[in-house]
PDB file of all heavy atoms in Angstrom:
ATOM      1  N   MET A   1      10.162   5.446  42.394  1.00  0.00           N
ATOM      2  CA  MET A   1      11.020   5.680  41.209  1.00  0.00           C
ATOM      3  C   MET A   1      11.950   4.374  41.140  1.00  0.00           C
ATOM      4  O   MET A   1      12.395   3.851  42.161  1.00  0.00           O
ATOM      5  CB  MET A   1      12.021   6.805  41.335  1.00  0.00           C
ATOM      6  CG  MET A   1      13.026   6.871  40.285  1.00  0.00           C
ATOM      7  SD  MET A   1      14.052   8.401  40.263  1.00  0.00           S
ATOM      8  CE  MET A   1      14.661   8.407  41.871  1.00  0.00           C
ATOM      9  N   ILE A   2      12.101   3.872  39.927  1.00  0.00           N
ATOM     10  CA  ILE A   2      12.900   2.670  39.806  1.00  0.00           C
ATOM     11  C   ILE A   2      14.004   3.016  38.732  1.00  0.00           C
ATOM     12  O   ILE A   2      13.591   3.519  37.665  1.00  0.00           O
ATOM     13  CB  ILE A   2      12.076   1.487  39.143  1.00  0.00           C
ATOM     14  CG1 ILE A   2      10.986   1.054  40.259  1.00  0.00           C
ATOM     15  CG2 ILE A   2      12.910   0.270  38.749  1.00  0.00           C
ATOM     16  CD1 ILE A   2       9.892   0.118  39.660  1.00  0.00           C
ATOM     17  N   ALA A   3      15.123   2.695  38.980  1.00  0.00           N
ATOM     18  CA  ALA A   3      16.268   3.026  38.160  1.00  0.00           C
ATOM     19  C   ALA A   3      17.182   1.787  38.025  1.00  0.00           C
ATOM     20  O   ALA A   3      17.410   1.035  38.940  1.00  0.00           O
ATOM     21  CB  ALA A   3      17.004   4.257  38.654  1.00  0.00           C
ATOM     22  N   SER A   4      17.777   1.565  36.843  1.00  0.00           N
ATOM     23  CA  SER A   4      18.786   0.585  36.697  1.00  0.00           C
ATOM     24  C   SER A   4      19.844   1.056  35.815  1.00  0.00           C
ATOM     25  O   SER A   4      19.520   1.887  34.908  1.00  0.00           O
ATOM     26  CB  SER A   4      18.050  -0.715  36.295  1.00  0.00           C
ATOM     27  OG  SER A   4      17.694  -0.489  34.973  1.00  0.00           O
ATOM     28  N   ALA A   5      21.003   0.389  35.958  1.00  0.00           N
ATOM     29  CA  ALA A   5      22.069   0.852  35.057  1.00  0.00           C
ATOM     30  C   ALA A   5      23.073  -0.247  34.936  1.00  0.00           C
ATOM     31  O   ALA A   5      23.157  -1.199  35.890  1.00  0.00           O
ATOM     32  CB  ALA A   5      22.760   2.065  35.479  1.00  0.00           C
ATOM     33  N   LEU A   6      23.869  -0.336  33.893  1.00  0.00           N
ATOM     34  CA  LEU A   6      24.839  -1.320  33.722  1.00  0.00           C
ATOM     35  C   LEU A   6      26.234  -0.582  33.901  1.00  0.00           C
ATOM     36  O   LEU A   6      26.487   0.544  33.368  1.00  0.00           O
ATOM     37  CB  LEU A   6      24.851  -1.958  32.452  1.00  0.00           C
ATOM     38  CG  LEU A   6      23.710  -2.887  32.124  1.00  0.00           C
ATOM     39  CD1 LEU A   6      23.623  -3.334  30.735  1.00  0.00           C
ATOM     40  CD2 LEU A   6      23.461  -3.943  33.161  1.00  0.00           C
ATOM     41  N   SER A   7      27.171  -1.205  34.610  1.00  0.00           N
ATOM     42  CA  SER A   7      28.534  -0.541  34.861  1.00  0.00           C
ATOM     43  C   SER A   7      29.629  -1.736  34.761  1.00  0.00           C
ATOM     44  O   SER A   7      29.387  -2.671  35.346  1.00  0.00           O
ATOM     45  CB  SER A   7      28.571   0.141  36.146  1.00  0.00           C
ATOM     46  OG  SER A   7      29.810   0.639  36.410  1.00  0.00           O
ATOM     47  N   ASN A   8      30.703  -1.290  34.246  1.00  0.00           N
ATOM     48  CA  ASN A   8      31.769  -2.188  34.133  1.00  0.00           C
ATOM     49  C   ASN A   8      32.832  -1.721  35.152  1.00  0.00           C
ATOM     50  O   ASN A   8      33.844  -2.449  35.316  1.00  0.00           O
ATOM     51  CB  ASN A   8      32.501  -2.126  32.793  1.00  0.00           C
ATOM     52  CG  ASN A   8      31.701  -2.722  31.721  1.00  0.00           C
ATOM     53  OD1 ASN A   8      30.932  -3.563  31.905  1.00  0.00           O
ATOM     54  ND2 ASN A   8      31.720  -2.149  30.553  1.00  0.00           N
ATOM     55  N   LYS A   9      32.614  -0.927  35.952  1.00  0.00           N
ATOM     56  CA  LYS A   9      33.438  -0.386  37.041  1.00  0.00           C
ATOM     57  C   LYS A   9      32.793  -0.529  38.541  1.00  0.00           C
ATOM     58  O   LYS A   9      31.650  -0.338  38.535  1.00  0.00           O
ATOM     59  CB  LYS A   9      33.846   1.096  36.665  1.00  0.00           C
ATOM     60  CG  LYS A   9      34.629   1.369  35.470  1.00  0.00           C
ATOM     61  CD  LYS A   9      35.035   2.772  35.376  1.00  0.00           C
ATOM     62  CE  LYS A   9      35.706   2.965  34.035  1.00  0.00           C
ATOM     63  NZ  LYS A   9      36.204   4.356  33.869  1.00  0.00           N
ATOM     64  N   VAL A  10      33.686  -0.723  39.369  1.00  0.00           N
ATOM     65  CA  VAL A  10      33.165  -0.772  40.852  1.00  0.00           C
ATOM     66  C   VAL A  10      33.496   0.465  41.612  1.00  0.00           C
ATOM     67  O   VAL A  10      34.384   1.309  41.045  1.00  0.00           O
ATOM     68  CB  VAL A  10      33.797  -1.862  41.504  1.00  0.00           C
ATOM     69  CG1 VAL A  10      33.447  -3.259  40.945  1.00  0.00           C
ATOM     70  CG2 VAL A  10      35.293  -1.906  41.604  1.00  0.00           C
ATOM     71  N   GLY A  11      32.678   0.870  42.609  1.00  0.00           N
ATOM     72  CA  GLY A  11      33.039   2.099  43.139  1.00  0.00           C
ATOM     73  C   GLY A  11      31.869   2.468  43.958  1.00  0.00           C
ATOM     74  O   GLY A  11      30.859   1.674  44.178  1.00  0.00           O
ATOM     75  N   GLN A  12      31.786   3.811  44.266  1.00  0.00           N
ATOM     76  CA  GLN A  12      30.659   4.310  44.957  1.00  0.00           C
ATOM     77  C   GLN A  12      30.314   5.626  44.325  1.00  0.00           C
ATOM     78  O   GLN A  12      31.096   6.305  43.902  1.00  0.00           O
ATOM     79  CB  GLN A  12      31.152   4.600  46.503  1.00  0.00           C
ATOM     80  CG  GLN A  12      31.465   3.229  47.186  1.00  0.00           C
ATOM     81  CD  GLN A  12      31.937   3.707  48.622  1.00  0.00           C
ATOM     82  OE1 GLN A  12      32.525   4.627  48.835  1.00  0.00           O
ATOM     83  NE2 GLN A  12      31.875   2.588  49.545  1.00  0.00           N
ATOM     84  N   VAL A  13      29.035   5.989  44.370  1.00  0.00           N
ATOM     85  CA  VAL A  13      28.476   7.175  43.908  1.00  0.00           C
ATOM     86  C   VAL A  13      27.359   7.660  44.760  1.00  0.00           C
ATOM     87  O   VAL A  13      26.430   6.986  45.305  1.00  0.00           O
ATOM     88  CB  VAL A  13      28.076   6.992  42.393  1.00  0.00           C
ATOM     89  CG1 VAL A  13      26.915   5.945  42.338  1.00  0.00           C
ATOM     90  CG2 VAL A  13      27.762   8.206  41.687  1.00  0.00           C
ATOM     91  N   THR A  14      27.209   9.023  44.757  1.00  0.00           N
ATOM     92  CA  THR A  14      26.115   9.755  45.260  1.00  0.00           C
ATOM     93  C   THR A  14      25.291  10.503  44.296  1.00  0.00           C
ATOM     94  O   THR A  14      25.974  11.350  43.727  1.00  0.00           O
ATOM     95  CB  THR A  14      26.479  10.526  46.567  1.00  0.00           C
ATOM     96  OG1 THR A  14      27.127   9.766  47.492  1.00  0.00           O
ATOM     97  CG2 THR A  14      25.276  11.170  47.199  1.00  0.00           C
ATOM     98  N   TYR A  15      24.069  10.331  44.198  1.00  0.00           N
ATOM     99  CA  TYR A  15      23.262  11.153  43.137  1.00  0.00           C
ATOM    100  C   TYR A  15      22.650  12.300  44.050  1.00  0.00           C
ATOM    101  O   TYR A  15      22.391  12.033  45.299  1.00  0.00           O
ATOM    102  CB  TYR A  15      22.208  10.213  42.488  1.00  0.00           C
ATOM    103  CG  TYR A  15      22.694   9.239  41.586  1.00  0.00           C
ATOM    104  CD1 TYR A  15      22.960   7.954  41.967  1.00  0.00           C
ATOM    105  CD2 TYR A  15      23.001   9.528  40.279  1.00  0.00           C
ATOM    106  CE1 TYR A  15      23.547   6.997  41.072  1.00  0.00           C
ATOM    107  CE2 TYR A  15      23.542   8.649  39.395  1.00  0.00           C
ATOM    108  CZ  TYR A  15      23.721   7.405  39.759  1.00  0.00           C
ATOM    109  OH  TYR A  15      24.322   6.465  38.940  1.00  0.00           O
ATOM    110  N   HIS A  16      22.369  13.298  43.351  1.00  0.00           N
ATOM    111  CA  HIS A  16      21.725  14.422  44.099  1.00  0.00           C
ATOM    112  C   HIS A  16      20.381  14.717  43.266  1.00  0.00           C
ATOM    113  O   HIS A  16      20.410  15.198  42.099  1.00  0.00           O
ATOM    114  CB  HIS A  16      22.636  15.645  44.084  1.00  0.00           C
ATOM    115  CG  HIS A  16      23.929  15.493  44.672  1.00  0.00           C
ATOM    116  ND1 HIS A  16      23.932  15.371  46.060  1.00  0.00           N
ATOM    117  CD2 HIS A  16      25.130  15.071  44.229  1.00  0.00           C
ATOM    118  CE1 HIS A  16      25.155  15.033  46.498  1.00  0.00           C
ATOM    119  NE2 HIS A  16      25.965  14.943  45.343  1.00  0.00           N
ATOM    120  N   PHE A  17      19.333  14.707  43.901  1.00  0.00           N
ATOM    121  CA  PHE A  17      18.084  14.852  43.304  1.00  0.00           C
ATOM    122  C   PHE A  17      17.320  16.076  44.069  1.00  0.00           C
ATOM    123  O   PHE A  17      17.283  16.071  45.162  1.00  0.00           O
ATOM    124  CB  PHE A  17      17.018  13.846  43.394  1.00  0.00           C
ATOM    125  CG  PHE A  17      17.398  12.455  42.624  1.00  0.00           C
ATOM    126  CD1 PHE A  17      18.052  11.464  43.184  1.00  0.00           C
ATOM    127  CD2 PHE A  17      17.331  12.561  41.286  1.00  0.00           C
ATOM    128  CE1 PHE A  17      18.395  10.352  42.498  1.00  0.00           C
ATOM    129  CE2 PHE A  17      17.696  11.351  40.478  1.00  0.00           C
ATOM    130  CZ  PHE A  17      18.291  10.299  41.117  1.00  0.00           C
ATOM    131  N   TYR A  18      16.927  17.158  43.404  1.00  0.00           N
ATOM    132  CA  TYR A  18      16.215  18.238  43.955  1.00  0.00           C
ATOM    133  C   TYR A  18      14.893  18.421  43.227  1.00  0.00           C
ATOM    134  O   TYR A  18      14.872  18.351  42.016  1.00  0.00           O
ATOM    135  CB  TYR A  18      17.170  19.535  43.764  1.00  0.00           C
ATOM    136  CG  TYR A  18      18.441  19.449  44.377  1.00  0.00           C
ATOM    137  CD1 TYR A  18      19.498  18.990  43.594  1.00  0.00           C
ATOM    138  CD2 TYR A  18      18.615  19.813  45.674  1.00  0.00           C
ATOM    139  CE1 TYR A  18      20.891  18.909  44.158  1.00  0.00           C
ATOM    140  CE2 TYR A  18      19.974  19.828  46.245  1.00  0.00           C
ATOM    141  CZ  TYR A  18      20.975  19.230  45.381  1.00  0.00           C
ATOM    142  OH  TYR A  18      22.194  19.155  46.057  1.00  0.00           O
ATOM    143  N   PHE A  19      13.821  18.675  43.999  1.00  0.00           N
ATOM    144  CA  PHE A  19      12.481  18.683  43.495  1.00  0.00           C
ATOM    145  C   PHE A  19      11.530  19.456  44.310  1.00  0.00           C
ATOM    146  O   PHE A  19      11.862  19.919  45.461  1.00  0.00           O
ATOM    147  CB  PHE A  19      11.931  17.310  43.305  1.00  0.00           C
ATOM    148  CG  PHE A  19      11.843  16.363  44.498  1.00  0.00           C
ATOM    149  CD1 PHE A  19      10.692  16.388  45.208  1.00  0.00           C
ATOM    150  CD2 PHE A  19      13.052  15.767  44.937  1.00  0.00           C
ATOM    151  CE1 PHE A  19      10.789  15.495  46.370  1.00  0.00           C
ATOM    152  CE2 PHE A  19      12.937  14.925  46.039  1.00  0.00           C
ATOM    153  CZ  PHE A  19      11.846  14.745  46.746  1.00  0.00           C
ATOM    154  N   GLN A  20      10.482  19.962  43.682  1.00  0.00           N
ATOM    155  CA  GLN A  20       9.559  20.609  44.380  1.00  0.00           C
ATOM    156  C   GLN A  20       8.250  19.827  44.340  1.00  0.00           C
ATOM    157  O   GLN A  20       7.996  19.105  43.492  1.00  0.00           O
ATOM    158  CB  GLN A  20       9.157  22.098  43.748  1.00  0.00           C
ATOM    159  CG  GLN A  20       8.696  21.978  42.388  1.00  0.00           C
ATOM    160  CD  GLN A  20       8.380  23.474  41.965  1.00  0.00           C
ATOM    161  OE1 GLN A  20       8.776  24.407  42.392  1.00  0.00           O
ATOM    162  NE2 GLN A  20       7.631  23.553  40.719  1.00  0.00           N
ATOM    163  N   LEU A  21       7.500  19.961  45.473  1.00  0.00           N
ATOM    164  CA  LEU A  21       6.278  19.243  45.646  1.00  0.00           C
ATOM    165  C   LEU A  21       5.063  20.130  45.620  1.00  0.00           C
ATOM    166  O   LEU A  21       5.112  21.166  46.283  1.00  0.00           O
ATOM    167  CB  LEU A  21       6.280  18.374  46.920  1.00  0.00           C
ATOM    168  CG  LEU A  21       5.141  17.522  47.163  1.00  0.00           C
ATOM    169  CD1 LEU A  21       5.046  16.397  46.152  1.00  0.00           C
ATOM    170  CD2 LEU A  21       5.277  16.895  48.580  1.00  0.00           C
ATOM    171  N   LEU A  22       4.088  19.812  44.697  1.00  0.00           N
ATOM    172  CA  LEU A  22       2.878  20.618  44.703  1.00  0.00           C
ATOM    173  C   LEU A  22       1.621  19.821  45.051  1.00  0.00           C
ATOM    174  O   LEU A  22       1.573  18.570  44.966  1.00  0.00           O
ATOM    175  CB  LEU A  22       2.659  21.074  43.136  1.00  0.00           C
ATOM    176  CG  LEU A  22       3.758  21.703  42.450  1.00  0.00           C
ATOM    177  CD1 LEU A  22       3.539  22.061  41.020  1.00  0.00           C
ATOM    178  CD2 LEU A  22       4.240  23.105  43.138  1.00  0.00           C
ATOM    179  N   ASP A  23       0.663  20.551  45.569  1.00  0.00           N
ATOM    180  CA  ASP A  23      -0.485  19.845  46.003  1.00  0.00           C
ATOM    181  C   ASP A  23      -1.487  19.721  44.868  1.00  0.00           C
ATOM    182  O   ASP A  23      -1.209  20.128  43.775  1.00  0.00           O
ATOM    183  CB  ASP A  23      -1.175  20.542  47.182  1.00  0.00           C
ATOM    184  CG  ASP A  23      -1.723  21.922  46.943  1.00  0.00           C
ATOM    185  OD1 ASP A  23      -1.899  22.372  45.741  1.00  0.00           O
ATOM    186  OD2 ASP A  23      -2.131  22.567  47.881  1.00  0.00           O
ATOM    187  N   SER A  24      -2.662  19.166  45.006  1.00  0.00           N
ATOM    188  CA  SER A  24      -3.543  18.934  43.904  1.00  0.00           C
ATOM    189  C   SER A  24      -4.015  20.242  43.191  1.00  0.00           C
ATOM    190  O   SER A  24      -4.589  20.299  42.133  1.00  0.00           O
ATOM    191  CB  SER A  24      -4.743  18.181  44.433  1.00  0.00           C
ATOM    192  OG  SER A  24      -5.440  18.857  45.465  1.00  0.00           O
ATOM    193  N   GLY A  25      -3.988  21.435  43.995  1.00  0.00           N
ATOM    194  CA  GLY A  25      -4.292  22.656  43.415  1.00  0.00           C
ATOM    195  C   GLY A  25      -3.139  23.379  42.784  1.00  0.00           C
ATOM    196  O   GLY A  25      -3.194  24.498  42.488  1.00  0.00           O
ATOM    197  N   GLN A  26      -2.087  22.715  42.542  1.00  0.00           N
ATOM    198  CA  GLN A  26      -0.856  23.242  42.010  1.00  0.00           C
ATOM    199  C   GLN A  26      -0.157  24.313  42.839  1.00  0.00           C
ATOM    200  O   GLN A  26       0.651  25.140  42.410  1.00  0.00           O
ATOM    201  CB  GLN A  26      -1.042  23.852  40.568  1.00  0.00           C
ATOM    202  CG  GLN A  26      -1.560  22.742  39.543  1.00  0.00           C
ATOM    203  CD  GLN A  26      -0.614  21.714  39.436  1.00  0.00           C
ATOM    204  OE1 GLN A  26       0.520  21.764  39.124  1.00  0.00           O
ATOM    205  NE2 GLN A  26      -1.130  20.304  39.586  1.00  0.00           N
ATOM    206  N   GLU A  27      -0.492  24.251  44.218  1.00  0.00           N
ATOM    207  CA  GLU A  27       0.209  25.207  45.118  1.00  0.00           C
ATOM    208  C   GLU A  27       1.344  24.597  45.666  1.00  0.00           C
ATOM    209  O   GLU A  27       1.516  23.303  45.984  1.00  0.00           O
ATOM    210  CB  GLU A  27      -0.738  25.527  46.308  1.00  0.00           C
ATOM    211  CG  GLU A  27      -2.015  26.193  45.911  1.00  0.00           C
ATOM    212  CD  GLU A  27      -1.693  27.651  45.232  1.00  0.00           C
ATOM    213  OE1 GLU A  27      -0.835  28.382  45.986  1.00  0.00           O
ATOM    214  OE2 GLU A  27      -2.304  28.049  44.324  1.00  0.00           O
ATOM    215  N   LEU A  28       2.435  25.319  45.733  1.00  0.00           N
ATOM    216  CA  LEU A  28       3.798  24.906  46.355  1.00  0.00           C
ATOM    217  C   LEU A  28       3.731  24.275  47.812  1.00  0.00           C
ATOM    218  O   LEU A  28       3.077  24.949  48.668  1.00  0.00           O
ATOM    219  CB  LEU A  28       4.809  25.807  46.355  1.00  0.00           C
ATOM    220  CG  LEU A  28       6.187  25.522  46.910  1.00  0.00           C
ATOM    221  CD1 LEU A  28       6.810  24.492  45.897  1.00  0.00           C
ATOM    222  CD2 LEU A  28       7.056  26.767  46.856  1.00  0.00           C
ATOM    223  N   VAL A  29       4.018  23.137  47.944  1.00  0.00           N
ATOM    224  CA  VAL A  29       4.052  22.428  49.394  1.00  0.00           C
ATOM    225  C   VAL A  29       5.441  22.624  49.941  1.00  0.00           C
ATOM    226  O   VAL A  29       5.683  22.982  51.096  1.00  0.00           O
ATOM    227  CB  VAL A  29       3.715  20.937  49.376  1.00  0.00           C
ATOM    228  CG1 VAL A  29       3.982  20.356  50.742  1.00  0.00           C
ATOM    229  CG2 VAL A  29       2.270  20.700  48.887  1.00  0.00           C
ATOM    230  N   GLY A  30       6.534  22.438  49.161  1.00  0.00           N
ATOM    231  CA  GLY A  30       7.967  22.630  49.620  1.00  0.00           C
ATOM    232  C   GLY A  30       9.007  22.140  48.509  1.00  0.00           C
ATOM    233  O   GLY A  30       8.602  21.545  47.662  1.00  0.00           O
ATOM    234  N   TYR A  31      10.219  22.584  48.910  1.00  0.00           N
ATOM    235  CA  TYR A  31      11.332  22.068  48.030  1.00  0.00           C
ATOM    236  C   TYR A  31      12.032  20.912  48.957  1.00  0.00           C
ATOM    237  O   TYR A  31      12.151  21.012  50.086  1.00  0.00           O
ATOM    238  CB  TYR A  31      12.215  23.113  47.843  1.00  0.00           C
ATOM    239  CG  TYR A  31      11.738  24.099  46.919  1.00  0.00           C
ATOM    240  CD1 TYR A  31      11.094  25.361  47.436  1.00  0.00           C
ATOM    241  CD2 TYR A  31      11.676  23.981  45.602  1.00  0.00           C
ATOM    242  CE1 TYR A  31      10.588  26.388  46.640  1.00  0.00           C
ATOM    243  CE2 TYR A  31      11.218  25.032  44.787  1.00  0.00           C
ATOM    244  CZ  TYR A  31      10.540  26.040  45.230  1.00  0.00           C
ATOM    245  OH  TYR A  31      10.067  27.107  44.415  1.00  0.00           O
ATOM    246  N   PHE A  32      12.406  19.929  48.323  1.00  0.00           N
ATOM    247  CA  PHE A  32      13.082  18.795  48.853  1.00  0.00           C
ATOM    248  C   PHE A  32      14.341  18.270  48.034  1.00  0.00           C
ATOM    249  O   PHE A  32      14.530  18.748  47.024  1.00  0.00           O
ATOM    250  CB  PHE A  32      12.092  17.582  48.956  1.00  0.00           C
ATOM    251  CG  PHE A  32      10.843  17.962  49.769  1.00  0.00           C
ATOM    252  CD1 PHE A  32       9.803  18.411  49.039  1.00  0.00           C
ATOM    253  CD2 PHE A  32      10.788  17.897  51.088  1.00  0.00           C
ATOM    254  CE1 PHE A  32       8.640  18.815  49.652  1.00  0.00           C
ATOM    255  CE2 PHE A  32       9.648  18.289  51.797  1.00  0.00           C
ATOM    256  CZ  PHE A  32       8.501  18.732  51.092  1.00  0.00           C
ATOM    257  N   GLN A  33      15.160  17.507  48.845  1.00  0.00           N
ATOM    258  CA  GLN A  33      16.400  16.845  48.228  1.00  0.00           C
ATOM    259  C   GLN A  33      16.452  15.501  48.726  1.00  0.00           C
ATOM    260  O   GLN A  33      16.132  15.140  49.843  1.00  0.00           O
ATOM    261  CB  GLN A  33      17.527  17.734  48.300  1.00  0.00           C
ATOM    262  CG  GLN A  33      18.057  17.813  49.812  1.00  0.00           C
ATOM    263  CD  GLN A  33      19.306  18.610  49.852  1.00  0.00           C
ATOM    264  OE1 GLN A  33      19.503  19.610  49.243  1.00  0.00           O
ATOM    265  NE2 GLN A  33      20.195  18.271  50.812  1.00  0.00           N
ATOM    266  N   TRP A  34      17.014  14.686  47.877  1.00  0.00           N
ATOM    267  CA  TRP A  34      17.334  13.260  48.127  1.00  0.00           C
ATOM    268  C   TRP A  34      18.558  12.920  47.602  1.00  0.00           C
ATOM    269  O   TRP A  34      18.942  13.154  46.543  1.00  0.00           O
ATOM    270  CB  TRP A  34      16.276  12.504  47.665  1.00  0.00           C
ATOM    271  CG  TRP A  34      16.343  10.922  47.964  1.00  0.00           C
ATOM    272  CD1 TRP A  34      16.700  10.353  49.064  1.00  0.00           C
ATOM    273  CD2 TRP A  34      16.085   9.835  46.939  1.00  0.00           C
ATOM    274  NE1 TRP A  34      16.656   9.025  48.896  1.00  0.00           N
ATOM    275  CE2 TRP A  34      16.380   8.619  47.655  1.00  0.00           C
ATOM    276  CE3 TRP A  34      15.771   9.803  45.623  1.00  0.00           C
ATOM    277  CZ2 TRP A  34      16.274   7.368  47.084  1.00  0.00           C
ATOM    278  CZ3 TRP A  34      15.575   8.684  45.088  1.00  0.00           C
ATOM    279  CH2 TRP A  34      15.807   7.463  45.774  1.00  0.00           C
ATOM    280  N   ASP A  35      19.617  12.380  48.420  1.00  0.00           N
ATOM    281  CA  ASP A  35      20.907  11.984  48.098  1.00  0.00           C
ATOM    282  C   ASP A  35      21.099  10.501  48.268  1.00  0.00           C
ATOM    283  O   ASP A  35      21.887  10.255  49.240  1.00  0.00           O
ATOM    284  CB  ASP A  35      22.027  12.759  48.847  1.00  0.00           C
ATOM    285  CG  ASP A  35      21.729  14.476  48.642  1.00  0.00           C
ATOM    286  OD1 ASP A  35      21.494  14.843  47.522  1.00  0.00           O
ATOM    287  OD2 ASP A  35      21.864  15.200  49.629  1.00  0.00           O
ATOM    288  N   PRO A  36      20.644   9.693  47.367  1.00  0.00           N
ATOM    289  CA  PRO A  36      20.932   8.270  47.645  1.00  0.00           C
ATOM    290  C   PRO A  36      22.457   7.965  47.376  1.00  0.00           C
ATOM    291  O   PRO A  36      23.008   8.487  46.381  1.00  0.00           O
ATOM    292  CB  PRO A  36      20.042   7.691  46.507  1.00  0.00           C
ATOM    293  CG  PRO A  36      19.714   8.626  45.508  1.00  0.00           C
ATOM    294  CD  PRO A  36      19.936   9.910  46.182  1.00  0.00           C
ATOM    295  N   PHE A  37      22.952   7.065  48.199  1.00  0.00           N
ATOM    296  CA  PHE A  37      24.368   6.630  48.004  1.00  0.00           C
ATOM    297  C   PHE A  37      24.413   5.213  47.599  1.00  0.00           C
ATOM    298  O   PHE A  37      23.646   4.395  48.191  1.00  0.00           O
ATOM    299  CB  PHE A  37      25.045   6.747  49.546  1.00  0.00           C
ATOM    300  CG  PHE A  37      26.520   6.392  49.507  1.00  0.00           C
ATOM    301  CD1 PHE A  37      27.474   7.181  49.066  1.00  0.00           C
ATOM    302  CD2 PHE A  37      26.827   5.145  49.876  1.00  0.00           C
ATOM    303  CE1 PHE A  37      28.742   6.753  49.000  1.00  0.00           C
ATOM    304  CE2 PHE A  37      28.138   4.729  50.005  1.00  0.00           C
ATOM    305  CZ  PHE A  37      29.105   5.582  49.463  1.00  0.00           C
ATOM    306  N   ILE A  38      25.113   4.975  46.628  1.00  0.00           N
ATOM    307  CA  ILE A  38      25.046   3.660  45.853  1.00  0.00           C
ATOM    308  C   ILE A  38      26.444   3.032  45.831  1.00  0.00           C
ATOM    309  O   ILE A  38      27.423   3.789  45.420  1.00  0.00           O
ATOM    310  CB  ILE A  38      24.416   3.779  44.323  1.00  0.00           C
ATOM    311  CG1 ILE A  38      23.012   4.252  44.512  1.00  0.00           C
ATOM    312  CG2 ILE A  38      24.588   2.440  43.763  1.00  0.00           C
ATOM    313  CD1 ILE A  38      22.406   4.472  43.248  1.00  0.00           C
ATOM    314  N   THR A  39      26.577   1.797  46.206  1.00  0.00           N
ATOM    315  CA  THR A  39      27.861   1.032  46.074  1.00  0.00           C
ATOM    316  C   THR A  39      27.810   0.140  44.925  1.00  0.00           C
ATOM    317  O   THR A  39      26.787  -0.660  44.910  1.00  0.00           O
ATOM    318  CB  THR A  39      28.198   0.408  47.340  1.00  0.00           C
ATOM    319  OG1 THR A  39      28.359   1.236  48.476  1.00  0.00           O
ATOM    320  CG2 THR A  39      29.508  -0.487  47.269  1.00  0.00           C
ATOM    321  N   ILE A  40      28.560   0.098  44.021  1.00  0.00           N
ATOM    322  CA  ILE A  40      28.616  -0.849  42.945  1.00  0.00           C
ATOM    323  C   ILE A  40      29.819  -1.876  43.116  1.00  0.00           C
ATOM    324  O   ILE A  40      30.893  -1.462  43.316  1.00  0.00           O
ATOM    325  CB  ILE A  40      28.854  -0.011  41.497  1.00  0.00           C
ATOM    326  CG1 ILE A  40      27.864   1.020  41.403  1.00  0.00           C
ATOM    327  CG2 ILE A  40      29.060  -1.015  40.369  1.00  0.00           C
ATOM    328  CD1 ILE A  40      28.321   2.107  40.306  1.00  0.00           C
ATOM    329  N   GLU A  41      29.314  -3.078  43.162  1.00  0.00           N
ATOM    330  CA  GLU A  41      30.371  -4.216  43.313  1.00  0.00           C
ATOM    331  C   GLU A  41      30.461  -4.971  42.084  1.00  0.00           C
ATOM    332  O   GLU A  41      29.426  -5.207  41.395  1.00  0.00           O
ATOM    333  CB  GLU A  41      29.805  -5.063  44.662  1.00  0.00           C
ATOM    334  CG  GLU A  41      29.679  -4.167  45.833  1.00  0.00           C
ATOM    335  CD  GLU A  41      29.123  -4.923  47.005  1.00  0.00           C
ATOM    336  OE1 GLU A  41      28.511  -6.006  46.714  1.00  0.00           O
ATOM    337  OE2 GLU A  41      29.305  -4.489  48.127  1.00  0.00           O
ATOM    338  N   LYS A  42      31.411  -5.825  42.134  1.00  0.00           N
ATOM    339  CA  LYS A  42      31.711  -6.749  41.016  1.00  0.00           C
ATOM    340  C   LYS A  42      30.713  -7.884  41.162  1.00  0.00           C
ATOM    341  O   LYS A  42      30.568  -8.483  42.328  1.00  0.00           O
ATOM    342  CB  LYS A  42      33.095  -7.227  40.942  1.00  0.00           C
ATOM    343  CG  LYS A  42      33.416  -8.085  39.827  1.00  0.00           C
ATOM    344  CD  LYS A  42      34.893  -8.406  39.721  1.00  0.00           C
ATOM    345  CE  LYS A  42      35.151  -9.414  38.436  1.00  0.00           C
ATOM    346  NZ  LYS A  42      36.622  -9.707  38.436  1.00  0.00           N
ATOM    347  N   ARG A  43      30.098  -8.220  40.176  1.00  0.00           N
ATOM    348  CA  ARG A  43      29.123  -9.374  40.036  1.00  0.00           C
ATOM    349  C   ARG A  43      29.914 -10.704  39.874  1.00  0.00           C
ATOM    350  O   ARG A  43      30.693 -10.765  38.997  1.00  0.00           O
ATOM    351  CB  ARG A  43      28.158  -9.185  38.836  1.00  0.00           C
ATOM    352  CG  ARG A  43      26.932  -9.895  38.982  1.00  0.00           C
ATOM    353  CD  ARG A  43      25.904  -9.442  37.833  1.00  0.00           C
ATOM    354  NE  ARG A  43      24.785 -10.092  38.064  1.00  0.00           N
ATOM    355  CZ  ARG A  43      23.689  -9.949  37.369  1.00  0.00           C
ATOM    356  NH1 ARG A  43      23.764  -9.127  36.313  1.00  0.00           N
ATOM    357  NH2 ARG A  43      22.503 -10.645  37.571  1.00  0.00           N
ATOM    358  N   SER A  44      29.632 -11.663  40.554  1.00  0.00           N
ATOM    359  CA  SER A  44      30.199 -12.937  40.473  1.00  0.00           C
ATOM    360  C   SER A  44      29.408 -13.999  39.755  1.00  0.00           C
ATOM    361  O   SER A  44      28.416 -13.827  39.442  1.00  0.00           O
ATOM    362  CB  SER A  44      30.640 -13.579  41.936  1.00  0.00           C
ATOM    363  OG  SER A  44      29.396 -13.528  42.715  1.00  0.00           O
TER     364      SER A  44
END
């Protein structure tokens, strides 16, 4: 996954992604979560 954003503010943010994974037969493999932590700094 590739994401980009523009921000005029600095700080920190944590996103919360929840998803299910299916195999090629559309059978459930499991549920997962990913919580990336991002720091936004002033660009010089």
